[in-house]
KEBADREN-477166 format. One record per residue (C-alpha): residue in one letter; x negated, y negated, z negated. Coordinates in nm, 4 decimals, padded with zeros to 6 digits. Example, Ala and Ser with C-alpha at 12.3 -4.5 7.8 and 13.67 -1.06 7.14 Angstrom:
<pts>
{"a", {-01.2300, 00.4500, -00.7800}};
{"s", {-01.3670, 00.1060, -00.7140}};
</pts>
This chain:
<pts>
{"m", {-09.1865, -11.5330, -11.0742}};
{"s", {-09.2571, -11.2812, -11.3332}};
{"r", {-09.5887, -11.1601, -11.5038}};
{"i", {-09.6125, -10.7825, -11.5107}};
{"l", {-09.8366, -10.5533, -11.6983}};
{"l", {-09.8674, -10.2248, -11.5044}};
{"i", {-09.9984, -09.9306, -11.6999}};
{"v", {-10.1005, -09.6527, -11.4554}};
{"g", {-10.0883, -09.3061, -11.6079}};
{"g", {-10.2915, -08.9877, -11.5268}};
{"g", {-10.1185, -08.8006, -11.2615}};
{"i", {-10.1455, -08.7420, -10.8938}};
{"a", {-09.8667, -08.9911, -10.8328}};
{"a", {-10.0886, -09.2693, -10.9703}};
{"y", {-10.1773, -09.3422, -10.6047}};
{"k", {-09.8358, -09.4855, -10.5639}};
{"a", {-09.9176, -09.7580, -10.8140}};
{"a", {-10.1347, -09.9202, -10.5492}};
{"e", {-09.8327, -09.9569, -10.3217}};
{"l", {-09.6147, -10.0795, -10.5962}};
{"i", {-09.8736, -10.3492, -10.6738}};
{"r", {-09.8638, -10.4532, -10.3166}};
{"l", {-09.4860, -10.4895, -10.3143}};
{"l", {-09.4843, -10.6864, -10.6283}};
{"r", {-09.7568, -10.9264, -10.5076}};
{"k", {-09.5800, -10.9817, -10.1818}};
{"e", {-09.2837, -11.1082, -10.3774}};
{"g", {-09.4868, -11.3523, -10.5723}};
{"h", {-09.5124, -11.1545, -10.9027}};
{"e", {-09.8459, -11.1555, -11.1068}};
{"v", {-09.9686, -10.8079, -11.1958}};
{"t", {-10.2253, -10.7073, -11.4541}};
{"p", {-10.3283, -10.3487, -11.4153}};
{"v", {-10.4168, -10.1315, -11.7067}};
{"l", {-10.5761, -09.8016, -11.6016}};
{"t", {-10.5656, -09.5126, -11.8267}};
{"e", {-10.8638, -09.2635, -11.8430}};
{"g", {-10.6552, -08.9982, -11.6809}};
{"g", {-10.5330, -09.2427, -11.4156}};
{"s", {-10.9045, -09.3275, -11.3347}};
{"h", {-10.9368, -08.9775, -11.1891}};
{"f", {-10.6902, -09.0578, -10.9196}};
{"v", {-10.7335, -09.4288, -10.8406}};
{"t", {-11.0252, -09.6643, -10.8875}};
{"p", {-11.0211, -09.9927, -11.0836}};
{"m", {-11.1663, -10.1631, -10.7739}};
{"s", {-10.8757, -10.0592, -10.5500}};
{"l", {-10.6165, -10.1996, -10.8075}};
{"a", {-10.8153, -10.5108, -10.8663}};
{"a", {-10.8353, -10.5910, -10.4957}};
{"l", {-10.4514, -10.5393, -10.4545}};
{"a", {-10.3505, -10.7114, -10.7721}};
{"e", {-10.6161, -11.0029, -10.7359}};
{"s", {-10.6549, -10.9691, -11.1208}};
{"p", {-10.9117, -10.7930, -11.3530}};
{"v", {-10.8267, -10.4167, -11.4317}};
{"y", {-10.8327, -10.3357, -11.7993}};
{"t", {-10.9470, -09.9789, -11.8884}};
{"s", {-11.0768, -09.9660, -12.2533}};
{"l", {-10.9769, -10.0896, -12.5964}};
{"w", {-11.3440, -10.1064, -12.6813}};
{"d", {-11.4605, -10.3386, -12.4133}};
{"l", {-11.5845, -10.6169, -12.6404}};
{"k", {-11.6157, -10.8594, -12.3592}};
{"d", {-11.2372, -10.8156, -12.2698}};
{"e", {-11.1491, -10.8299, -12.6425}};
{"a", {-11.3261, -11.1667, -12.6695}};
{"e", {-11.1521, -11.2992, -12.3714}};
{"m", {-10.8167, -11.1336, -12.3798}};
{"g", {-10.7429, -10.9564, -12.7023}};
{"h", {-10.5121, -10.6442, -12.6499}};
{"i", {-10.2339, -10.8346, -12.8681}};
{"q", {-10.2522, -11.1367, -12.6440}};
{"l", {-10.2475, -10.9016, -12.3327}};
{"s", {-09.9417, -10.7430, -12.4536}};
{"r", {-09.7611, -11.0625, -12.5102}};
{"a", {-09.8815, -11.2633, -12.2072}};
{"t", {-09.6390, -11.0824, -11.9754}};
{"d", {-09.2786, -11.0762, -11.8874}};
{"l", {-09.2379, -10.6940, -11.8230}};
{"v", {-09.4408, -10.3945, -11.8999}};
{"l", {-09.4244, -10.1093, -11.6348}};
{"v", {-09.5564, -09.7595, -11.6901}};
{"v", {-09.6113, -09.5879, -11.3370}};
{"p", {-09.6609, -09.3025, -11.3552}};
{"a", {-09.5515, -09.2009, -11.7028}};
{"t", {-09.6819, -08.8517, -11.7588}};
{"a", {-09.5504, -08.6033, -12.0192}};
{"d", {-09.8451, -08.6705, -12.2575}};
{"l", {-09.8199, -09.0548, -12.2258}};
{"i", {-09.4309, -09.0347, -12.2941}};
{"a", {-09.5044, -08.8093, -12.5960}};
{"r", {-09.7678, -09.0499, -12.7362}};
{"m", {-09.5176, -09.3516, -12.6936}};
{"a", {-09.2386, -09.1624, -12.8515}};
{"a", {-09.4783, -09.0869, -13.1574}};
{"g", {-09.5757, -09.4577, -13.1869}};
{"e", {-09.9419, -09.3654, -13.1323}};
{"a", {-10.2180, -09.6416, -13.0439}};
{"n", {-10.5171, -09.4325, -12.9661}};
{"d", {-10.6143, -09.6064, -12.6354}};
{"l", {-10.5638, -09.9328, -12.4601}};
{"a", {-10.2382, -09.8392, -12.2908}};
{"t", {-10.0649, -09.6984, -12.5972}};
{"t", {-10.1974, -09.9839, -12.8247}};
{"l", {-10.0563, -10.2509, -12.5820}};
{"l", {-09.7120, -10.0607, -12.5569}};
{"l", {-09.6979, -10.0515, -12.9474}};
{"a", {-09.7902, -10.4230, -12.9743}};
{"t", {-09.5723, -10.5704, -12.6847}};
{"d", {-09.2392, -10.7484, -12.7693}};
{"k", {-09.1545, -10.7527, -12.3966}};
{"p", {-08.9129, -10.5223, -12.2032}};
{"v", {-09.0784, -10.1845, -12.1136}};
{"v", {-08.9808, -09.9662, -11.8124}};
{"v", {-09.1291, -09.6094, -11.7706}};
{"a", {-09.1278, -09.4130, -11.4513}};
{"p", {-09.1842, -09.0434, -11.5364}};
{"a", {-09.3671, -08.8071, -11.2984}};
{"m", {-09.4544, -08.4468, -11.3957}};
{"n", {-09.3706, -08.0764, -11.3256}};
{"v", {-09.0339, -07.9897, -11.3407}};
{"r", {-09.0795, -07.7465, -11.6276}};
{"m", {-09.2453, -08.0185, -11.8250}};
{"w", {-08.9665, -08.2651, -11.7344}};
{"q", {-08.6952, -08.0236, -11.8545}};
{"h", {-08.8786, -07.8963, -12.1583}};
{"a", {-08.6978, -07.9675, -12.4937}};
{"a", {-08.9977, -08.1687, -12.6280}};
{"t", {-08.9920, -08.3988, -12.3247}};
{"r", {-08.6165, -08.4475, -12.3349}};
{"r", {-08.6486, -08.5412, -12.7122}};
{"n", {-08.9159, -08.7852, -12.6300}};
{"i", {-08.7198, -08.9469, -12.3513}};
{"e", {-08.4113, -08.9940, -12.5805}};
{"r", {-08.6486, -09.1533, -12.8432}};
{"l", {-08.7760, -09.4035, -12.5906}};
{"k", {-08.4149, -09.4852, -12.4757}};
{"a", {-08.3187, -09.5295, -12.8341}};
{"d", {-08.6227, -09.7686, -12.8964}};
{"g", {-08.4765, -09.9884, -12.6057}};
{"i", {-08.7154, -09.8722, -12.3363}};
{"t", {-08.5711, -09.8273, -11.9900}};
{"v", {-08.6510, -09.4967, -11.8368}};
{"l", {-08.6114, -09.4489, -11.4691}};
{"e", {-08.5047, -09.1023, -11.3473}};
{"p", {-08.7548, -08.9093, -11.1327}};
{"d", {-08.6794, -08.8014, -10.7953}};
{"e", {-08.6285, -08.4529, -10.6558}};
{"g", {-08.8591, -08.3563, -10.3909}};
{"p", {-09.1719, -08.1544, -10.3028}};
{"m", {-09.4541, -08.1898, -10.5499}};
{"a", {-09.8239, -08.1455, -10.5651}};
{"c", {-09.7760, -07.8132, -10.7723}};
{"g", {-09.5917, -07.6775, -10.4614}};
{"e", {-09.2328, -07.6844, -10.6160}};
{"f", {-08.9307, -07.8738, -10.4873}};
{"c", {-08.7490, -08.0035, -10.7869}};
{"p", {-08.6788, -08.3116, -11.0153}};
{"g", {-08.9945, -08.4590, -11.1648}};
{"r", {-09.1301, -08.6486, -10.8611}};
{"l", {-09.2167, -09.0173, -10.9117}};
{"p", {-08.9693, -09.2350, -10.7119}};
{"e", {-09.1163, -09.4174, -10.4073}};
{"p", {-09.2632, -09.7645, -10.4792}};
{"a", {-08.9864, -09.9436, -10.2841}};
{"d", {-08.7187, -09.7680, -10.4869}};
{"i", {-08.8898, -09.8454, -10.8168}};
{"f", {-08.9078, -10.2179, -10.7089}};
{"r", {-08.5380, -10.2078, -10.6207}};
{"l", {-08.4595, -10.0627, -10.9716}};
{"i", {-08.6615, -10.3127, -11.1743}};
{"e", {-08.5667, -10.6081, -10.9522}};
{"p", {-08.2724, -10.7113, -11.1668}};
{"m", {-08.5263, -10.7604, -11.4622}};
{"l", {-08.7785, -10.9665, -11.2531}};
{"g", {-08.5705, -11.2975, -11.2815}};
{"l", {-08.4792, -11.2506, -11.6411}};
{"a", {-08.8034, -11.3038, -11.8146}};
{"i", {-08.7930, -11.5467, -12.1032}};
{"s", {-09.0597, -11.8072, -12.0064}};
{"e", {-09.0265, -12.0236, -12.3240}};
{"p", {-08.8808, -11.7991, -12.6055}};
{"a", {-08.7661, -11.9154, -12.9419}};
{"t", {-09.0261, -11.9297, -13.2175}};
{"p", {-09.1513, -11.5844, -13.2757}};
{"g", {-08.9905, -11.4578, -13.5985}};
{"a", {-08.7312, -11.7306, -13.6060}};
{"l", {-08.4683, -11.4894, -13.6389}};
{"a", {-08.6673, -11.2185, -13.8424}};
{"g", {-08.4231, -11.0150, -14.0698}};
{"r", {-08.1065, -11.1365, -13.8817}};
{"h", {-07.8568, -10.9235, -13.6957}};
{"v", {-07.7408, -11.0736, -13.3788}};
{"l", {-07.4526, -10.9189, -13.1926}};
{"v", {-07.4148, -10.9988, -12.8217}};
{"t", {-07.1316, -10.8837, -12.5663}};
{"a", {-07.2235, -10.9094, -12.1996}};
{"g", {-07.0870, -10.8191, -11.8545}};
{"p", {-06.7226, -10.7600, -11.7359}};
{"t", {-06.4709, -10.5120, -11.8568}};
{"h", {-06.2987, -10.2684, -11.6185}};
{"e", {-05.9191, -10.1974, -11.6914}};
{"p", {-05.8065, -09.8769, -11.4996}};
{"i", {-05.5074, -09.8812, -11.2825}};
{"d", {-05.5404, -09.5108, -11.1818}};
{"p", {-05.8212, -09.2670, -11.1866}};
{"v", {-06.0037, -09.4660, -10.9027}};
{"r", {-05.9258, -09.8237, -10.9259}};
{"v", {-05.9733, -10.0964, -11.1942}};
{"i", {-05.9030, -10.4539, -11.2718}};
{"a", {-06.2408, -10.6185, -11.2842}};
{"n", {-06.4278, -10.9636, -11.2511}};
{"r", {-06.7433, -11.0917, -11.0954}};
{"s", {-06.9452, -11.1035, -11.4208}};
{"s", {-07.2991, -10.9791, -11.3669}};
{"g", {-07.4032, -10.9540, -11.7254}};
{"k", {-07.7223, -11.1465, -11.6613}};
{"q", {-07.6550, -11.4420, -11.8983}};
{"g", {-07.5553, -11.2014, -12.1860}};
{"f", {-07.8650, -10.9858, -12.1178}};
{"a", {-08.0895, -11.2828, -12.1156}};
{"i", {-07.9480, -11.4022, -12.4588}};
{"a", {-07.9947, -11.0497, -12.6038}};
{"a", {-08.3614, -11.0500, -12.4806}};
{"a", {-08.4339, -11.3925, -12.6295}};
{"a", {-08.2886, -11.2954, -12.9594}};
{"a", {-08.5060, -10.9773, -12.9801}};
{"q", {-08.8066, -11.1763, -12.8924}};
{"a", {-08.7201, -11.4140, -13.1813}};
{"g", {-08.7419, -11.1125, -13.4138}};
{"a", {-08.3675, -11.0399, -13.4571}};
{"r", {-08.2247, -10.6966, -13.4802}};
{"v", {-07.9906, -10.7127, -13.1684}};
{"t", {-07.6881, -10.5146, -13.0931}};
{"l", {-07.5919, -10.5603, -12.7193}};
{"i", {-07.2410, -10.4391, -12.6190}};
{"a", {-07.2334, -10.4330, -12.2426}};
{"g", {-06.9552, -10.3790, -11.9947}};
{"p", {-07.0066, -10.1914, -11.6660}};
{"v", {-07.3333, -10.3540, -11.5250}};
{"s", {-07.6561, -10.2000, -11.3810}};
{"l", {-07.9093, -10.4070, -11.5641}};
{"p", {-08.1838, -10.2451, -11.7512}};
{"t", {-08.1892, -10.2780, -12.1397}};
{"p", {-08.4066, -10.5684, -12.2678}};
{"g", {-08.6912, -10.4372, -12.4910}};
{"g", {-08.6181, -10.3982, -12.8690}};
{"v", {-08.2469, -10.4172, -12.7880}};
{"a", {-07.9898, -10.1448, -12.9030}};
{"r", {-07.7423, -10.1222, -12.6283}};
{"i", {-07.3882, -09.9769, -12.6424}};
{"d", {-07.2155, -09.9269, -12.3033}};
{"v", {-06.8318, -09.9723, -12.2871}};
{"e", {-06.5724, -09.9894, -12.0051}};
{"t", {-06.2522, -10.1445, -12.1194}};
{"a", {-06.1718, -10.4485, -12.3590}};
{"q", {-06.0424, -10.2134, -12.6199}};
{"q", {-06.3638, -10.0107, -12.6130}};
{"m", {-06.5525, -10.3321, -12.6416}};
{"a", {-06.3301, -10.4646, -12.9289}};
{"d", {-06.3895, -10.1329, -13.1159}};
{"a", {-06.7759, -10.1418, -13.0728}};
{"v", {-06.7844, -10.5091, -13.1831}};
{"e", {-06.5997, -10.4077, -13.5132}};
{"a", {-06.8182, -10.1125, -13.5633}};
{"a", {-07.1381, -10.3259, -13.5115}};
{"l", {-07.0467, -10.5558, -13.8084}};
{"p", {-07.1472, -10.7149, -14.0276}};
{"a", {-07.3746, -10.9673, -13.8175}};
{"d", {-07.5177, -11.2926, -13.8962}};
{"a", {-07.4352, -11.4315, -13.5573}};
{"a", {-07.2036, -11.2995, -13.2751}};
{"i", {-07.2546, -11.4428, -12.9212}};
{"l", {-06.9519, -11.3299, -12.7194}};
{"v", {-07.0669, -11.3790, -12.3533}};
{"a", {-06.8654, -11.0979, -12.1975}};
{"a", {-06.5959, -11.1880, -11.9426}};
{"v", {-06.3304, -10.9807, -12.1192}};
{"a", {-06.0195, -10.9138, -11.9112}};
{"d", {-05.7019, -11.0829, -12.0602}};
{"w", {-05.4744, -10.8146, -11.9346}};
{"k", {-05.4624, -10.4389, -11.9021}};
{"v", {-05.1965, -10.2080, -11.7269}};
{"e", {-05.0482, -09.8779, -11.8025}};
{"a", {-05.2710, -09.6655, -11.5822}};
{"a", {-05.1352, -09.3987, -11.3582}};
{"t", {-05.2515, -09.0457, -11.4154}};
{"s", {-05.2985, -08.9799, -11.0504}};
{"k", {-05.4294, -09.1918, -10.7536}};
{"l", {-05.1633, -09.4260, -10.6260}};
{"k", {-05.0918, -09.3744, -10.2585}};
{"k", {-05.0714, -09.6458, -09.9998}};
{"s", {-04.7651, -09.4591, -09.8469}};
{"d", {-04.5778, -09.5140, -10.1780}};
{"g", {-04.5921, -09.8955, -10.1275}};
{"p", {-04.7263, -10.1673, -10.3490}};
{"p", {-04.7548, -10.0462, -10.6984}};
{"q", {-04.5480, -10.2013, -10.9771}};
{"l", {-04.8007, -10.2782, -11.2367}};
{"r", {-04.6906, -10.3414, -11.5985}};
{"f", {-04.9314, -10.5699, -11.7836}};
{"a", {-05.0040, -10.5871, -12.1587}};
{"p", {-05.2403, -10.8210, -12.3453}};
{"n", {-05.5941, -10.6973, -12.4273}};
{"p", {-05.7508, -10.7544, -12.7637}};
{"d", {-05.8784, -11.1143, -12.8098}};
{"i", {-06.2199, -11.0280, -12.9575}};
{"l", {-06.3306, -11.3874, -13.0299}};
{"a", {-06.0139, -11.4718, -13.2113}};
{"m", {-06.0383, -11.1385, -13.4088}};
{"l", {-06.3852, -11.2140, -13.5280}};
{"g", {-06.2816, -11.5697, -13.6235}};
{"q", {-06.0185, -11.4406, -13.8666}};
{"r", {-06.2126, -11.1438, -14.0187}};
{"p", {-06.3231, -11.1712, -14.3922}};
{"d", {-06.6601, -11.0401, -14.2856}};
{"r", {-06.6750, -11.3002, -14.0051}};
{"p", {-07.0327, -11.3634, -13.8736}};
{"s", {-07.2044, -11.6802, -14.0268}};
{"l", {-07.2169, -11.8239, -13.6698}};
{"l", {-06.9643, -11.7334, -13.3994}};
{"v", {-07.0332, -11.8320, -13.0464}};
{"g", {-06.7914, -11.7827, -12.7576}};
{"f", {-06.8216, -11.8517, -12.3974}};
{"a", {-06.5666, -12.0242, -12.1769}};
{"a", {-06.5749, -11.9637, -11.7907}};
{"e", {-06.3544, -12.2203, -11.6456}};
{"t", {-06.2862, -12.3795, -11.3093}};
{"d", {-06.0864, -12.6815, -11.4218}};
{"d", {-06.1080, -12.9277, -11.7143}};
{"l", {-06.4125, -12.7575, -11.8411}};
{"i", {-06.4573, -12.9465, -12.1660}};
{"g", {-06.0899, -12.9783, -12.2432}};
{"n", {-06.0399, -12.6193, -12.2109}};
{"a", {-06.3469, -12.5313, -12.3962}};
{"t", {-06.2585, -12.7633, -12.6890}};
{"a", {-05.9215, -12.6158, -12.7252}};
{"k", {-06.0558, -12.2663, -12.6989}};
{"r", {-06.3112, -12.3332, -12.9980}};
{"q", {-06.0153, -12.4612, -13.2205}};
{"a", {-05.7688, -12.1923, -13.1184}};
{"k", {-06.0297, -11.8937, -13.1854}};
{"a", {-06.1941, -12.0383, -13.4775}};
{"a", {-06.5294, -12.0244, -13.3158}};
{"d", {-06.8223, -12.2457, -13.4432}};
{"w", {-06.9539, -12.3034, -13.0894}};
{"i", {-06.8364, -12.2666, -12.7355}};
{"v", {-07.0623, -12.2549, -12.4452}};
{"a", {-06.8713, -12.3927, -12.1433}};
{"n", {-06.9746, -12.3130, -11.7837}};
{"d", {-06.8065, -12.4023, -11.4659}};
{"v", {-06.7668, -12.0902, -11.2602}};
{"s", {-06.5965, -12.2374, -10.9596}};
{"g", {-06.9351, -12.2133, -10.7580}};
{"d", {-07.1742, -11.9208, -10.7546}};
{"v", {-07.2700, -11.9014, -11.1267}};
{"m", {-07.1344, -11.5433, -11.1446}};
{"g", {-07.4107, -11.3120, -11.0200}};
{"s", {-07.6716, -11.5793, -10.9739}};
{"h", {-07.9839, -11.6511, -11.2008}};
{"r", {-07.8803, -12.0021, -11.2872}};
{"n", {-07.6224, -12.1759, -11.4820}};
{"h", {-07.4931, -12.5107, -11.5938}};
{"v", {-07.3565, -12.5090, -11.9497}};
{"h", {-07.2282, -12.7342, -12.2018}};
{"l", {-07.2552, -12.6588, -12.5682}};
{"v", {-06.9067, -12.7726, -12.7532}};
{"t", {-06.9566, -12.7872, -13.1235}};
{"d", {-06.7524, -12.9620, -13.3990}};
{"g", {-06.6854, -13.3129, -13.2399}};
{"e", {-06.9770, -13.2989, -13.0101}};
{"t", {-07.0548, -13.1821, -12.6555}};
{"e", {-07.3921, -13.1432, -12.4963}};
{"d", {-07.4429, -13.1236, -12.1281}};
{"w", {-07.7652, -12.9025, -12.0797}};
{"g", {-07.7810, -12.9398, -11.7045}};
{"a", {-07.8532, -12.6690, -11.4527}};
{"m", {-08.1274, -12.4316, -11.5424}};
{"d", {-08.2194, -12.0715, -11.5095}};
{"k", {-08.0113, -11.8304, -11.7270}};
{"t", {-08.3235, -11.7311, -11.9320}};
{"e", {-08.3725, -12.1018, -12.0166}};
{"v", {-08.0118, -12.1307, -12.1335}};
{"a", {-08.0762, -11.8152, -12.3496}};
{"a", {-08.3891, -11.9360, -12.4977}};
{"r", {-08.2439, -12.2786, -12.5772}};
{"l", {-07.9188, -12.1213, -12.7371}};
{"i", {-08.1339, -11.8768, -12.9427}};
{"e", {-08.3580, -12.1736, -13.0618}};
{"r", {-08.0415, -12.3497, -13.1760}};
{"i", {-07.8852, -12.0531, -13.3466}};
{"a", {-08.2205, -11.9839, -13.5442}};
{"k", {-08.2146, -12.3435, -13.6618}};
{"e", {-07.8508, -12.3285, -13.7563}};
{"l", {-07.9082, -12.0142, -13.9512}};
{"g", {-08.1949, -12.1644, -14.1221}};
</pts>
């Protein structure tokens, strides 16, 4: 289960943080509340502590807390940081990189994924300054949940309302199984640029239908998160998935294989490229209008998609370390070995997808290198990510 640092901002919606804590604890997650000065006007430390079964931190200047759990350690001893509710003021201070209280200091010091749930009056939410600040947070790799539309304490009915705790839990749930429990050595990839692809691609058949696959993107996102925690500058090129962006990761969303290939080329140069995405091998000439059932089975004309791994393997600005993934159902090692040679990749991570690997939190991979194959056994996808990034850091020196 995940360790969650919950920062409670100063707004009337702060009372919902108590219910969110209850839901998280019910699912077995550890919650450490941090109550801002503004938040303390709406909820008490005692109520949060009772629900979280954990001390509540309130002040940067509490010497007892600093001796037992320094703010730097507190920001790192977590898997996910939640800001609920995130007021306009707190968002502005986050965007400016301020560190003038415990909450903003923790947010500036953390190297873990951050999710904010804004809640404010609609005029404040729609103000140009707030919109700029929200875009700044997104550019910094912070996941921003959209506020709900509904009746608010100010008497208006409009966007700006904090989502219900159950909805917040549903939105962050994909992140709760992707915490890196044993990350690579901090700073091991400092100064390096790591390029990661993740998820499926969607190849249009007509305006409403696509050719797709079952890739969830979880393994690629976990690898991107592990690389960022190891100090790398990470570019994550993601196909159509609903996973939140890992903290410290620059994300580029694409749909088709061609778009992914173009984004990979634009992201170069890179010290390491880890191509985890399940890219469709084929595309079709898409119809310009919806195909009708009454017209009978469509006659699809297939054409090959770009081979991104092979393309990178042949480029003069090829990454120093090129890692591909091979999702196979038969002859796992034989096919992975042949793929490594044919695509001029340095390593291939081979995984058997004949079971329920796609969409689950676990994976069983083999690392195929030059003349050697390692069976890593079954483990959580975050463990695969941490182990792979540790190996990459050692390989890059």
